[in-house]
PAZAPA-4460 file (N, C-alpha, C; in steps of 0.05 Angstrom, whole numbers, plus 32768, in hexadecimal, padded with zeros to 4 digits):
% residues 284
    n_x    n_y    n_z   ca_x   ca_y   ca_z    c_x    c_y    c_z   seq   type   mol
   8749   88A6   871D   874D   88BD   872A   8769   88CD   871F     1      M     A
   8762   88E6   8717   8778   88F4   8709   878A   8902   871E     2      N     A
   877D   8909   8736   8787   891A   8747   878D   8905   8765     3      N     A
   879E   8911   8774   87A3   8904   878D   878E   890C   879E     4      K     A
   877E   88F8   87AE   876A   88FE   87C2   8776   8906   87DB     5      V     A
   876D   891D   87E4   8776   8925   87FE   8767   8929   8818     6      T     A
   876E   892D   882B   8760   8932   8842   8747   8945   883D     7      A     A
   874C   8959   882E   8736   896F   8827   8722   8964   881A     8      A     A
   872B   8950   8807   8716   8941   87F6   8705   892E   8804     9      D     A
   870F   8928   881B   86FF   8916   882F   86ED   8922   883C    10      L     A
   86F8   8940   8848   86E5   894F   8855   86D2   8954   8844    11      L     A
   86D3   8960   8829   86BA   8967   8816   86AA   8950   8812    12      A     A
   86B2   8934   880F   86A1   8923   8810   868E   8922   8821    13      A     A
   8699   8924   883F   8689   8923   8855   8674   8938   8854    14      K     A
   867C   8950   8849   8669   8968   884C   8653   8964   8835    15      R     A
   865A   8954   8821   8647   8952   880A   8635   8934   880F    16      D     A
   863D   8928   8825   862E   890C   882A   8636   88F8   8818    17      S     A
   864B   88F9   880E   8655   88E4   87FB   8668   88CD   8808    18      R     A
   865E   88B6   8804   866D   88A0   8818   8688   889D   8814    19      K     A
   8699   889C   881C   86B9   8893   881B   86BD   8876   881E    20      L     A
   86CC   886C   8808   86D2   8850   8807   86F0   884D   880D    21      V     A
   86F5   883C   8823   870F   8838   8829   871A   881B   882D    22      A     A
   872D   8814   8823   873B   87F7   8828   8752   87F9   8835    23      I     A
   8759   87E2   8842   8774   87DF   884E   8782   87CC   883D    24      S     A
   879A   87D1   8835   87A8   87C0   8825   87C7   87C4   8828    25      C     A
   87D7   87AE   881D   87F4   87AF   882C   880B   87AE   8811    26      Y     A
   8800   87AD   87F8   8816   87A5   87E4   880F   87B8   87CE    27      D     A
   8821   87BC   87BC   8820   87C7   87A0   8809   87BA   878D    28      Y     A
   880A   87A4   878C   87F5   879A   8779   87DA   879D   877F    29      T     A
   87D8   8797   8798   87BD   879C   87A0   87AF   87B8   879E    30      T     A
   87C7   87CD   87A9   87BD   87EB   87A7   87B8   87EF   878A    31      A     A
   87C9   87E6   8775   87C5   87ED   875F   87A5   87E5   8752    32      R     A
   879F   87D3   8756   8784   87C7   8756   876F   87DB   8762    33      L     A
   8772   87DC   8778   875E   87EB   878A   875B   8808   877A    34      A     A
   8775   8813   8770   8777   882C   8766   8762   8831   874F    35      A     A
   875D   8818   8740   874E   8818   8728   872F   8817   872F    36      Q     A
   8727   8818   874A   870C   8816   8754   8706   8831   8761    37      A     A
   86EE   8836   876D   86E6   884C   8778   86EB   884F   8795    38      D     A
   8703   884B   879A   870F   8848   87B6   8720   8867   87BA    39      V     A
   8717   8872   87CC   8726   888B   87D4   873C   888C   87E7    40      Q     A
   8737   887A   87FC   874F   8879   8811   8759   8859   8810    41      I     A
   8773   8859   8812   8782   8841   881A   8790   8843   8833    42      I     A
   8788   8834   8841   8799   8834   885B   87AB   8818   885F    43      L     A
   87C4   8822   8861   87D6   880B   8867   87D9   8801   8883    44      V     A
   87C8   87EF   888C   87C5   87E9   88A9   87DA   87D4   88B3    45      G     A
   87DC   87DA   88CC   87EF   87CA   88E0   87E7   87A9   88DA    46      D     A
   87CA   87A7   88D7   87C0   878F   88D1   87D0   877B   88C0    47      S     A
   87E0   8788   88B4   87F2   8779   889F   8806   8767   88B2    48      A     A
   880C   876A   88CA   8817   875A   88DA   880B   873B   88DA    49      A     A
   87F1   873D   88DB   87E3   8726   88DD   87DB   8719   88BE    50      Q     A
   87D2   872C   88AF   87C9   8722   8892   87DD   871E   8883    51      V     A
   87F6   8726   8884   8810   8722   8872   8823   8710   887D    52      I     A
   8826   871A   8898   883D   8708   88A8   8838   86F4   88BB    53      L     A
   8819   86F1   88BD   8811   86DB   88CC   8812   86D6   88EA    54      G     A
   8817   86F4   88F3   8818   86F5   8914   87FC   86F3   891E    55      F     A
   87F7   86F2   8935   87DE   86F2   8943   87D0   870D   894D    56      D     A
   87E0   8720   8948   87DB   873B   8951   87E5   874F   8941    57      S     A
   87DF   8769   8942   87EC   877E   8930   8804   8786   893B    58      T     A
   880B   877C   8955   881E   878B   8963   883C   8782   895C    59      L     A
   8841   8770   8945   885B   876B   893C   8865   8780   8925    60      H     A
   8850   878E   8917   8857   879F   8901   886B   87B5   890B    61      A     A
   8881   87B6   88FE   8896   87CB   8903   8894   87E0   88F1    62      T     A
   88A0   87F9   88F9   88A0   8812   88E9   88AD   880C   88CF    63      M     A
   88C3   87FE   88CC   88D2   87F9   88B4   88BF   87E8   88A0    64      D     A
   88B6   87D4   88AD   88A3   87C6   889B   888C   87D5   8894    65      F     A
   887E   87E8   88A6   8867   87F7   889B   886E   880B   8887    66      M     A
   8883   8818   888B   888D   882C   887C   8894   881D   885D    67      V     A
   88A0   880A   885A   88A3   87F8   8843   8889   87F1   8834    68      A     A
   8877   87E5   8841   885D   87DB   8831   884A   87F5   882D    69      I     A
   8850   880B   883E   883D   8823   8834   884A   8833   8819    70      T     A
   8862   8831   881B   8870   8839   87FF   8869   882B   87E7    71      A     A
   8864   8810   87EF   885C   8801   87D6   883E   8803   87D1    72      A     A
   882C   880A   87E2   8814   8811   87D9   8813   882C   87CD    73      V     A
   8821   883E   87D7   8825   885B   87C4   882A   8857   87AC    74      R     A
   883C   8844   87A7   8847   8841   8789   882E   8836   877C    75      R     A
   8822   8825   8784   880A   8819   877B   87EF   8829   8776    76      G     A
   87ED   883C   8789   87D7   884C   8788   87DF   8868   8788    77      A     A
   87E8   8873   8776   87F8   8890   8779   87E3   88A8   8784    78      P     A
   87CA   88A4   877D   87B7   88B8   877E   87A0   88B3   8795    79      N     A
   87A3   889D   87A3   8793   8896   87BB   879B   88A4   87CF    80      S     A
   8787   88AD   87E4   878D   88B9   87FF   879D   88A2   880F    81      C     A
   87B5   88A4   8811   87C4   888E   8821   87C7   8896   883E    82      L     A
   87BD   8882   884C   87C1   8883   886A   87D1   886C   8875    83      V     A
   87E3   8874   8884   87F7   8862   8892   87F1   885C   88AC    84      A     A
   87F2   8842   88B5   87EA   883B   88D2   8807   8840   88E2    85      D     A
   8803   884F   88F7   8819   8851   8908   881A   8836   891B    86      M     A
   882E   8823   891B   8831   880E   8928   8835   880D   8946    87      P     A
   8832   87F6   8951   8837   87F9   896F   8851   87FF   8979    88      F     A
   8856   8810   898A   886C   881B   8996   8878   8833   8985    89      L     A
   886B   8838   896F   8877   8851   895C   886D   886A   8965    90      S     A
   885C   886B   8975   8852   8888   8982   884E   8885   899C    91      Y     A
   8854   886D   89B0   884C   886C   89CD   8863   8874   89DC    92      H     A
   887D   887B   89CF   8894   887E   89E2   889E   889D   89E2    93      L     A
   888B   88AE   89D9   888E   88C8   89DA   8886   88D7   89C1    94      G     A
   8883   88F3   89C6   887A   8901   89B1   888D   8900   899A    95      I     A
   88A6   8907   89A0   88BE   8908   898C   88BF   88F3   8978    96      N     A
   88BD   88D8   8985   88BB   88C0   8975   88A3   88BE   8964    97      D     A
   888D   88C9   8971   8871   88C7   895F   8874   88DC   8949    98      A     A
   887E   88F3   894A   887E   8902   8935   8896   88F9   891E    99      V     A
   88AC   88EF   8929   88BF   88E8   891A   88B7   88CA   8907   100      R     A
   88A7   88BD   8912   889B   88A6   8906   8887   88AA   88F1   101      N     A
   8875   88BD   88FA   885E   88C2   88E8   886D   88D6   88D3   102      A     A
   8881   88E3   88D4   8892   88F0   88C2   889E   88E0   88AB   103      G     A
   88A7   88C7   88B3   88AF   88B3   88A4   889C   88AA   888C   104      R     A
   8881   88A8   8896   886B   8897   8886   8868   88AF   8870   105      F     A
   886F   88CB   8876   8869   88DD   8862   887D   88E0   8850   106      V     A
   8899   88E2   8859   88B0   88E5   8849   88B9   88D0   883F   107      T     A
   88B7   88B7   8846   88C4   88A3   883C   88AD   8891   8829   108      E     A
   8895   8890   8831   8881   887F   8826   886B   888D   8819   109      A     A
   886B   88AA   881C   8853   88BB   880E   8838   88B9   8817   110      G     A
   8835   88B2   8831   881D   88B4   8842   8815   88D1   883F   111      A     A
   87F8   88D3   883E   87EE   88EF   8844   87E4   88EE   885E   112      Q     A
   87E0   88DC   886F   87D4   88D8   8886   87DC   88C4   8897   113      M     A
   87DB   88C5   88B3   87E7   88AE   88C4   87D0   88A6   88D5   114      V     A
   87CC   888E   88DC   87B8   8888   88ED   87C4   887F   8905   115      K     A
   87B8   888B   891A   87C3   8885   893B   87AE   8874   8949   116      I     A
   87AE   8860   8954   879C   8851   8963   879E   8863   8984   117      E     A
   8788   8871   8985   8788   8887   8996   8773   8886   89AD   118      A     A
   877A   8885   89CA   876C   888C   89DB   8777   88A7   89EE   119      G     A
   8767   88AB   8A02   8771   88C8   8A0C   878A   88CA   8A15   120      E     A
   879B   88B8   8A1B   87BB   88BC   8A1B   87C5   88C5   8A06   121      P     A
   87BC   88BF   89F2   87C8   88C8   89D6   87C1   88E3   89C9   122      H     A
   87B6   88F1   89DA   87AC   890F   89CB   87C0   891D   89CA   123      L     A
   87D4   8919   89D9   87EE   892D   89D4   87FC   8927   89B7   124      D     A
   87FD   890B   89B5   8808   88FF   899C   87F7   890A   8987   125      V     A
   87DE   8905   8983   87CE   8913   896E   87D3   892E   8967   126      I     A
   87D6   893B   897D   87DA   895B   8979   87F6   8960   8971   127      K     A
   880A   8953   8978   8827   8959   8970   882B   8952   8955   128      A     A
   8822   893A   894B   8826   892F   892F   8814   8944   891F   129      V     A
   87FC   894D   8928   87EB   8961   891A   87FB   897E   8918   130      S     A
   8803   8986   892E   8817   899E   8930   882C   89A1   891D   131      D     A
   8838   8987   8917   884E   8983   8905   8847   8987   88E5   132      A     A
   882C   8986   88E3   8824   898A   88C7   881C   896F   88BC   133      G     A
   8819   895A   88C7   880B   893E   88BC   87F1   893E   88C7   134      M     A
   87E2   8931   88B2   87C7   892A   88B9   87C3   8911   88C3   135      A     A
   87B5   8910   88D7   87B2   88F8   88EB   8793   88EF   88EB   136      V     A
   8790   88D4   88E4   877A   88C4   88EA   8777   88B9   8903   137      M     A
   8764   88C1   8915   8765   88B4   8932   8755   889A   8931   138      A     A
   8764   8884   893B   8753   886B   893A   8746   886C   8958   139      H     A
   872B   8865   8959   871D   885E   8975   8710   884B   896E   140      I     A
   8704   8842   898A   86ED   882C   898A   8703   8811   8991   141      G     A
   86FE   87FB   8984   8713   87E6   8986   872D   87ED   897B   142      I     A
   8740   87ED   898B   875B   87F2   8987   8770   87DC   898C   143      R     A
   8773   87CC   8972   8780   87B2   8972   87A1   87B5   8981   144      P     A
   87AB   87CC   8982   87C2   87CA   8990   87C3   87CA   89B0   145      Q     A
   87A9   87C9   89B6   87A4   87C3   89D4   87A6   87A8   89DD   146      T     A
   87A5   8799   89CF   87A1   8779   89CF   87B1   8771   89E6   147      I     A
   87CA   877A   89E9   87DE   8770   8A00   87D1   8777   8A1B   148      G     A
   87C7   878F   8A1A   87BA   8796   8A38   879D   8787   8A3D   149      R     A
   878B   8789   8A28   8772   8781   8A2B   876D   875D   8A29   150      L     A
   8780   8753   8A19   877F   8738   8A15   876D   872E   89FF   151      G     A
   8757   873B   89FB   8745   8735   89E4   873A   8751   89DD   152      R     A
   872F   8752   89C9   871B   8768   89BD   8701   8768   89B9   153      L     A
   86F1   8779   89C0   86D4   8776   89C0   86C9   878E   89B9   154      K     A
   86AE   878D   89AF   86A1   87A4   89A4   86A1   87BE   89B6   155      A     A
   86A0   87D3   89AD   86A6   87ED   89BF   8685   87FB   89BC   156      E     A
   8684   880D   89D2   866B   881C   89D4   8652   880B   89D6   157      A     A
   8653   87F8   89E2   863B   87E8   89E3   8629   87F0   89FE   158      T     A
   8630   8800   8A0F   8624   880A   8A25   861F   8828   8A23   159      T     A
   860F   8836   8A31   8609   8850   8A2F   8625   885C   8A3A   160      A     A
   862F   8854   8A52   8649   8860   8A5C   865F   885E   8A4A   161      E     A
   8662   8843   8A39   8679   8841   8A29   8675   8854   8A11   162      M     A
   8659   8859   8A0A   8651   886A   89F3   865F   8887   89F9   163      A     A
   8655   888F   8A10   865C   88AA   8A13   867D   88B0   8A12   164      L     A
   8688   8899   8A1C   86A5   889C   8A1C   86B5   889B   8A01   165      E     A
   86AA   8889   89EE   86B0   888C   89D4   86AB   88A7   89C8   166      L     A
   8693   88B3   89CB   868B   88CC   89C2   869B   88E3   89C6   167      I     A
   86A8   88E3   89E3   86B4   88F5   89EE   86D4   88F3   89E0   168      D     A
   86DD   88DC   89E0   86F5   88D4   89D3   86F4   88E0   89B5   169      V     A
   86E3   88D9   89A7   86DF   88E3   898A   86E5   88FF   8989   170      A     A
   86D4   890B   899C   86D8   892D   899D   86F1   8935   89A3   171      D     A
   86FF   8929   89B5   871D   8931   89BF   872B   892C   89A9   172      Q     A
   872A   8916   8997   873F   890F   8984   873C   892B   8971   173      M     A
   8724   8936   8969   8723   8944   8952   872C   8961   8960   174      V     A
   8729   8969   8979   8731   8981   8981   8751   8980   8987   175      R     A
   875E   8969   8988   877A   8963   898B   8784   8965   896A   176      A     A
   8775   8965   8958   8781   896B   893C   877D   8955   8927   177      G     A
   876F   8940   8930   8768   892A   891E   8758   8932   8906   178      A     A
   875F   892F   88ED   8750   8937   88D8   8739   8921   88CF   179      V     A
   873E   8909   88DA   872F   88F2   88D2   872B   88E4   88EC   180      S     A
   8712   88D3   88EB   870F   88BD   8904   870E   889F   88F5   181      L     A
   8719   888E   8901   870E   8872   88F9   8705   8865   890F   182      L     A
   86EA   8859   890E   86DD   8850   8929   86DB   8830   8920   183      I     A
   86EB   8820   892F   86E8   8805   892B   86DA   87F7   893F   184      E     A
   86C4   87E5   893D   86B9   87D4   894E   86A5   87DF   895F   185      G     A
   869B   87F7   895D   8688   8803   8970   8669   8800   8965   186      A     A
   865D   8805   8979   8641   8803   8974   8635   8816   8960   187      A     A
   8628   880A   894C   861E   881B   8935   860F   8835   893D   188      A     A
   8600   8836   8952   85F5   884C   895B   8603   8861   8963   189      E     A
   861B   8859   8974   862D   886C   897B   863D   887B   8965   190      V     A
   8648   8869   8954   8656   8870   893D   8646   8886   892B   191      A     A
   8628   8881   892D   861C   8891   891A   861C   88B0   892D   192      E     A
   861A   88B3   8942   8617   88CA   8952   8634   88D7   8951   193      I     A
   864C   88C8   8954   8663   88D2   894E   8666   88E1   8933   194      I     A
   865B   88CF   891F   865F   88D8   8903   864D   88F3   88FF   195      T     A
   8639   88F2   8905   8628   890B   8904   8633   8925   8915   196      K     A
   8643   891F   892C   864A   8934   893C   8668   893E   8934   197      G     A
   8672   8933   8920   8690   8932   891D   8691   8949   8900   198      S     A
   86A3   8959   8908   86AA   896B   88F0   86BA   8960   88DB   199      E     A
   86C6   8946   88E2   86DA   8937   88D2   86D2   8920   88C5   200      V     A
   86D9   8917   88B3   86D1   88FA   88AA   86D2   88E6   88BA   201      P     A
   86C3   88D4   88BE   86C2   88BA   88CC   86BD   88A0   88BD   202      V     A
   86D3   8891   88BD   86D3   8878   88AE   86CE   8862   88C4   203      I     A
   86BB   8850   88B9   86B2   883F   88CC   86BE   8820   88C4   204      G     A
   86C8   8811   88D8   86D1   87F6   88D3   86C1   87E5   88E8   205      C     A
   86AC   87D8   88DE   869A   87C9   88EF   868D   87DB   8906   206      G     A
   8684   87F3   88FE   8677   8805   890E   865B   880F   8903   207      S     A
   8652   8800   88F3   8635   8807   88E5   8639   8817   88CE   208      G     A
   861E   881E   88C0   861E   8829   88AA   861C   8845   88A8   209      P     A
   861C   8850   88BD   861A   8873   88BD   8633   8880   88BE   210      H     A
   864D   8876   88BC   8662   8884   88BC   8667   8890   889F   211      C     A
   8679   88A5   889B   867A   88B1   8885   8686   889E   886B   212      D     A
   8692   888C   8875   869E   8873   8863   86A9   885B   8871   213      G     A
   86AA   8845   8864   86B2   8830   886D   86D0   8827   8865   214      Q     A
   86DB   8812   8874   86F1   8803   886F   86F1   87E8   8874   215      I     A
   86FC   87D7   8862   8701   87B9   886B   871C   87B3   885F   216      L     A
   8727   879D   8865   873F   8790   885E   873D   8785   8848   217      I     A
   8753   878B   8831   874A   877D   8818   874A   8764   8818   218      V     A
   8759   8753   882B   8757   8736   8827   873B   872D   8830   219      H     A
   872B   873E   8841   8712   8734   8848   86FF   873C   8830   220      D     A
   8700   8752   881E   86EE   875A   880C   86F0   8743   87F6   221      I     A
   870B   8739   87EE   870F   8727   87DB   870B   870A   87E3   222      L     A
   8707   8709   87F9   8700   86E8   8803   871A   86D5   8807   223      G     A
   8730   86E5   880A   874A   86D4   880C   874D   86CA   8828   224      L     A
   873E   86D5   883D   8745   86C9   8857   8733   86B2   885F   225      T     A
   873B   869D   885F   872B   8683   8862   8724   8681   887B   226      Q     A
   870C   8678   8884   8701   8674   889F   86F1   868E   88A9   227      G     A
   86E9   868E   88BF   86D7   86A4   88C9   86E8   86BF   88CD   228      P     A
   86DC   86D4   88C4   86EC   86F2   88C7   86D9   86FF   88DB   229      G     A
   86E0   8718   88E3   86D0   8726   88EF   86B1   872C   88E7   230      P     A
   869C   8730   88FA   8685   8731   88F3   8681   8747   88E4   231      K     A
   868C   8758   88E1   8686   8770   88D1   8694   8770   88B1   232      F     A
   86A2   875D   88B0   86B1   8756   8896   869E   874B   8880   233      A     A
   869C   8754   8867   868F   8748   8856   86A5   8745   8839   234      K     A
   869D   872A   8830   86B1   8725   8816   86A1   8729   8800   235      S     A
   86AC   8734   87E9   869D   8739   87D2   86A5   8727   87BA   236      Y     A
   86BB   8713   87C2   86C4   86FE   87AF   86CC   86E3   87BF   237      A     A
   86D5   86CF   87B4   86DA   86BA   87C2   86F6   86B2   87B7   238      N     A
   870D   86C1   87B8   8723   86BF   87AB   8736   86AA   87B6   239      L     A
   872F   86A2   87D1   873E   868E   87DF   873B   8675   87D2   240      A     A
   8723   866A   87CE   8722   8651   87BD   8729   8651   87A0   241      D     A
   8723   8669   8791   872E   866C   8775   8750   866B   8777   242      A     A
   875C   8675   878A   8779   8673   878E   8783   8658   8791   243      T     A
   8779   864B   87A2   877F   8630   87AB   877B   861D   8791   244      V     A
   8764   8620   877F   8762   8617   8768   8777   861C   8753   245      D     A
   877E   8634   8750   8792   863A   8740   87AF   862C   8746   246      A     A
   87B6   862E   8762   87CA   8623   8766   87CD   8606   875C   247      F     A
   87B6   85F9   8769   87B3   85DC   8760   87B3   85D5   8746   248      S     A
   87AA   85E7   8731   87AA   85DF   8714   87C9   85E3   8710   249      R     A
   87D7   85F8   871A   87EF   85FC   8710   8801   85E7   8718   250      Y     A
   87FD   85DA   8733   880D   85C3   873D   880A   85A8   872A   251      A     A
   87EF   85A2   8722   87E8   858F   8713   87F3   8590   86F4   252      K     A
   87F6   85AA   86E8   8801   85AC   86D2   881F   85A6   86D2   253      E     A
   882F   85AF   86E5   884B   85AB   86EA   8851   858E   86EC   254      I     A
   883E   857E   86FC   8842   8565   8700   883C   8550   86E7   255      Q     A
   882B   855A   86D5   8821   854E   86BE   8838   8554   86A7   256      Q     A
   8849   8569   86A9   885B   8573   8699   8850   8583   8683   257      G     A
   8834   858D   8687   8829   859D   8674   8831   85BE   8675   258      S     A
   883B   85BF   8689   8845   85DE   868C   8866   85DD   8697   259      F     A
   8877   85EF   868E   886E   8600   8677   886B   85F5   865D   260      P     A
   885E   85FE   8649   885D   85F3   862E   886B   8604   861B   261      D     A
   886A   85FE   85FE   887A   8611   85ED   8873   862D   85F1   262      K     A
   885B   8637   85F2   8856   8653   85F5   885C   8661   860C   263      D     A
   8863   8650   8621   886E   865E   8638   8889   865B   863D   264      H     A
   8899   8654   862B   88B6   8653   862A   88C5   8665   8616   265      S     A
   88DD   866D   861C   88EC   867B   8607   88FB   866B   85F4   266      Y     A
   8900   8671   85DC   890B   865F   85C6   8922   8672   85B8   267      H     A
   8937   8661   85AD   8949   866B   859F   8941   8678   8587   268      M     A
   8953   868C   857B   894A   8698   8560   894A   867F   854C   269      K     A
   893E   8686   8536   893C   8670   8521   8957   866C   8519   270      S     A
   895D   864C   8513   8976   8647   8508   898F   8645   851F   271      G     A
   8986   8653   8534   899E   8652   854A   89A2   8634   8559   272      E     A
   8990   8628   855B   898D   8611   8568   89A1   85FB   8554   273      F     A
   899A   85FB   853C   89AB   85EB   8529   89C9   85F1   852B   274      D     A
   89CC   860C   852A   89E9   8613   852E   89F7   860A   8547   275      R     A
   89E3   860D   855F   89EE   8602   8578   89F4   85E4   8577   276      L     A
   89E6   85D4   856C   89E9   85B9   8567   8A03   85B6   8559   277      R     A
   8A0A   85C2   8546   8A22   85C1   8535   8A3B   85CA   8548   278      Q     A
   8A38   85DD   8557   8A48   85E4   8568   8A53   85D3   857B   279      L     A
   8A3C   85C6   8589   8A40   85B1   859F   8A4F   8599   858F   280      L     A
   8A46   8592   8577   8A55   857B   856B   8A71   857E   8561   281      K     A
   8A76   8596   8553   8A8D   8599   8548   8A9F   85AB   855A   282      H     A
   8A98   85BC   856B   8AA6   85D0   8577   8AA6   85EA   8568   283      G     A
   8AAA   85FC   8573   8AAC   8619   8567   8ABE   861D   854E   284      P     A
***
């Protein structure tokens, strides 16, 4: 891509019925590789707290950490539409904090959009950040930051009453100023209704095939996460086994003394080693 993908480009893709491709990644190297594929959106998710830092929830991601890794992803993918995830407590303590923290992602990390896990209580936050001139992706459906209140997360909009509620929440988010929606873990039938009725692009995460685009975490795409993942995740490679094999071969070569060899070592200039031996023998 020669030009930076913008929110306007995402909207144009929706209107032209072109599917949007999004991934969630957290570092320069991975972002640089993703930028070489047909990926329009890179989300730096607070799931980094789990995938990168090893915590059992997203709640441990801090603003400083998220800003730092978002900036790294921007350096790796300068032309992708970069979305930064507002972490737990970054927008819960008041509108001023929310706008200030969203602004950090824009000014310090180069993000073009911020994602906010939003329910009805956060409509004023969506509006305030939007009114401040920043693009907002409203995250509805399963919202991992509510794990502390709910204790566990489960599929959303699986009953008619729950579906009506989610459809209404989606509409309210757009009216509050969201320029995109991310629907996580919702019934596919309901996500389709929201997508067809929404004037803004809808990205699905475990919400069926009818959204305007899809997103998965890069570690799931690459098969780096050992053990069962979420139902909706799909691996397109098996790099976990390949990585373990590479580490094992590396360890074996070191133990056998075959690495590093001559070709993987630096050497003195021609004749200098003989001079060194003379100096060591006789002195300068």
